[in-house]
C-alpha positions in Angstrom: 32.2 -29.7 21.4 29.2 -27.6 20.6 30.0 -24.8 18.1 29.2 -21.2 19.4 26.9 -19.4 17.0 27.3 -15.8 15.9 24.3 -14.7 18.0 25.7 -16.4 21.1 29.0 -14.5 20.7 27.2 -11.2 20.5 25.1 -12.1 23.5 28.3 -12.8 25.4 29.8 -9.4 24.4 26.5 -7.7 25.4 26.6 -9.4 28.8 30.2 -8.3 29.3 29.3 -4.8 28.3 26.4 -4.7 30.7 28.6 -5.9 33.5 31.2 -3.2 32.7 28.4 -0.6 32.7 27.2 -1.9 36.1 30.7 -1.8 37.5 31.3 1.7 36.1 28.0 2.8 37.8 29.2 1.3 41.0 32.5 3.1 40.7 30.6 6.4 39.9 28.4 5.9 42.9 31.4 5.1 45.1 33.2 8.2 43.8 30.1 10.4 44.5 30.0 9.0 48.0 33.7 9.8 48.5 33.1 13.3 47.2 30.1 13.7 49.5 32.2 12.4 52.4 35.1 14.7 51.4 32.7 17.8 51.3 31.3 16.8 54.7 34.7 16.4 56.2 35.8 19.7 54.8 32.7 21.4 56.2 33.4 19.8 59.6 37.1 20.8 59.5 36.1 24.4 58.5 33.6 24.6 61.3 36.1 23.2 63.8 38.7 25.6 62.5 36.3 28.5 62.9 35.5 27.4 66.5 39.2 27.1 67.3 39.8 30.6 65.9 36.8 32.0 67.9 38.2 30.3 71.0 41.7 31.6 70.4 40.3 35.1 70.0 38.4 34.8 73.2 41.4 33.5 75.1 43.6 36.3 73.7 40.9 38.9 74.7 40.8 37.3 78.2 44.6 37.4 78.5 44.6 41.1 77.5 42.0 41.9 80.2 43.9 39.9 82.8 47.2 41.6 81.9 45.5 45.0 82.2 44.1 44.0 85.6 47.5 42.7 86.7 49.3 45.9 85.4 46.7 48.0 87.2 47.1 46.1 90.5 50.9 46.1 90.2 50.9 49.9 89.5 48.5 50.7 92.3 50.3 48.4 94.8 53.6 50.0 93.8 52.3 53.5 94.4 50.9 52.4 97.8 54.4 51.0 98.7 56.1 54.2 97.5 53.7 56.4 99.5 54.2 54.3 102.7 58.0 54.5 102.4 58.1 58.1 101.4 55.9 59.1 104.4 58.6 57.8 106.9 61.7 58.4 104.9 62.7 61.9 106.2 62.4 60.7 109.8 64.2 57.4 109.5 67.1 58.9 107.5 67.4 61.8 109.9 67.8 59.2 112.7 70.6 57.7 110.7 72.4 61.0 110.6 71.4 62.1 107.1 69.5 65.4 107.5 67.0 65.0 104.7 64.6 67.9 104.2 62.2 66.8 101.5 61.4 64.0 99.0 60.2 63.7 95.4 58.9 60.6 93.6 59.2 59.0 90.2 62.0 60.9 88.5 61.8 59.8 84.8 63.9 60.7 81.8 65.7 59.6 78.7 69.1 58.0 78.7 71.8 59.1 76.2 71.3 55.8 74.4 67.6 56.6 73.8 66.2 54.3 76.5 64.2 55.4 79.6 65.1 55.6 83.2 63.1 56.0 86.4 64.0 56.4 90.1 61.2 55.7 92.5 62.0 58.1 95.4 64.6 60.8 95.9 65.3 62.3 99.4 67.1 65.6 99.2 69.4 67.5 101.5 71.0 70.1 99.3 74.4 68.6 98.7 73.4 65.0 99.7 70.6 62.9 98.5 69.3 59.3 98.9 67.8 57.5 96.0 65.4 54.7 96.9 64.2 51.8 94.7 60.9 50.3 95.9 60.1 46.6 95.4 57.3 44.5 96.8 59.6 41.5 96.8 63.3 42.3 96.8 65.5 39.9 94.9 69.3 39.8 94.4 68.9 40.7 90.7 66.9 43.8 91.8 69.9 44.9 93.9 72.3 44.4 91.0 70.1 46.3 88.5 69.6 49.2 91.0 73.3 49.6 91.6 73.8 49.7 87.8 71.3 52.6 87.7 73.1 54.4 90.5 76.4 54.0 88.6 74.8 56.1 85.7 72.6 58.5 87.6 75.0 61.5 87.4 75.4 60.9 83.7 71.6 60.5 83.2 70.7 63.5 85.4 73.6 66.0 85.1 72.1 68.4 87.7 73.1 65.9 90.3 76.7 65.6 89.1 78.1 67.4 92.1 75.8 65.8 94.7 76.8 63.1 97.2 74.4 60.3 96.4 73.4 57.4 98.6 71.2 54.4 97.6 68.6 52.4 99.3 66.1 49.6 98.6 62.7 49.5 100.2 60.8 46.2 100.3 57.9 44.3 101.8 59.5 40.9 101.6 63.0 39.9 100.6 64.2 36.8 98.8 67.0 34.8 100.2 70.3 36.7 100.0 68.8 40.0 98.8 68.8 41.9 102.1 72.4 40.8 102.8 73.5 41.8 99.3 71.9 45.2 99.6 73.8 45.9 102.8 77.1 44.5 101.6 76.9 46.7 98.5 76.4 49.8 100.7 72.7 50.3 100.2 70.2 51.3 102.9 67.8 48.4 103.4 64.3 49.7 104.3 61.5 47.3 105.3 57.9 48.3 105.0 56.0 47.0 108.0 52.3 47.6 108.4 51.7 51.3 108.0 55.4 52.4 108.5 58.9 51.8 107.3 62.2 51.2 109.1 65.9 50.9 108.2 67.0 47.4 109.1 70.8 47.8 108.4 73.1 46.8 111.2 74.4 49.5 113.5 77.9 49.1 112.0 76.6 49.8 108.5 78.2 52.6 106.5 76.4 53.6 103.3 78.3 53.8 100.0 78.3 57.1 98.2 78.2 57.8 94.4 
């Protein structure tokens, strides 16, 4: 066996040291690449997040505009329906034996509990009056809600406490069961047709009074 000299041992140490240095440099280079990749990914994520935020703001702005347009259309269409029904209301109620003289629209006020109430059309005859709820599409739940309003009208509007009050629903189309429910609960059922309105209750119908 050949003896290893002192110089050869140091040369081996120096070689190992060089390899450690090379390995360390490679690790450092890899770490820099990871850092560069991390920065790039963060930038991309931030850019993507900003784009998502911009898109979200645009969608919300579009939704607000659409909601405003929908509210405007609904409001204008509701007023058109009310105007159509109100124009024929005196005549069609008179033909049903209720001698109505005049009408008013959109009675609004505050409930005792702090909430708001609104009645679409009121047809007056001194002691008697008919309160009409106008719906583009009449649904059974609309009938129930309107009757609940009528149950409180004398409390909400004390000046009508001594009046005989009848109720009616006016509609363009009616969901299944809504028209029958209105009549069975004692409400006038008024259908808007074209440029006029007509009471469509049966001849045997007797209105409920509040």
